[in-house]
N, C-alpha and C positions, 0 to 999 in steps of 0.2 A: 504593540505587545503581542506576543504569541498567546494562543489560547489552549485550553484544556491542560492536562498534565504534560509537562515537558520531558517526561522520561524517554530516553533514547535507547535504541537497541544495542546490545553488547555483542550479538552474534556477528559472524562474518557475513558480508553482503555481496551480492552479485549485482554489478551495474548492468541494468537491462532496460533498454528503452523500447517500450511497446505500449499499445493502448489497452485499456481495461475498462470495466464499468463498475462504478460505485453507485449503488442505489439506482441503477439503470441509466446513469449519466456518464458520459465519456470522461476519462481522465488519462493522464500520461504517467506510466510507471517509470520511475527513475532508478530505484534499486529494490532488491528483494532479499529476504532471509527466510529461514524456516518460520519464524514467528512475527515477521513484520514486513511492511512495505513503506517505501517513501514514494510519493507521487505528487504531481502537479495537476491542479484542476481550476476551472473558472469559478468555483463555488466551494463553500464549506457547508456540509450538511448540518442542519439544526440539531439533529440527534447524533451523539457520538457513536452509537451502535449502527454499523453499516453492513450491507450485503455487497460482496465483491464477486464479479465474474471475470475470470482471467484465463487466458490460454497460454500454456507454457509447453514449448516443443510439441505442439499439436494436441496436447491434452487439455481439456476444459476443466476448470475447477470452480465450484461455487463455495466461497468462503464467507465466514462472518468475522467481523473485526470491530475494534473500538478505536476511534480517533484519539490518539494520545497527545498530539500537539498539532498546531498549524501556525503558519506564519502570516504576517500581514500580507496583503496583496502586493505582489512585486510590481513596481511602477513601470518597469521595462516590458515585461512579458504579460502583465495583467492577470497573472495566475497566483493562486495560493499554493503553498507547499504543505503537505500533510504527512504525518507519521501515523501509521495504522498498525496496531497490535492484532495479530491473527489469533483468534481464540480456537483452541482445539483443532489445529490443522489436520486434515485427513492424512492417514499414513502414506498414501500414494504421493501426495504433495510433499510431505516431509522427505521421503526417499528421493524424489526427483530433485528437490532443491539441494539436498545433501550431496547427491551425485554431481550436480553442476558446480558445487563449491570445491570439489576435489579435482 
């Protein structure tokens, strides 16, 4: 069974595969929107409040988020899939994601 709140994003998303850090641990970004991320990781943090470090088009962002949902560990990849809501994204981040969506 999936964990936390299973609320899904309604915003348009950009499929983007790159690495990022969640609480200083490596994760794989799957898609991104202004207010959320979907990623794959070898772990699920115990606390749903997370710190995210991500580089988008050469610009580094330090974001805070809340894990809204996560899947059971995938038996093939050995990874969990997580949905993270981005709290108060910086204006520069919002503008960059909006530009990439258009």
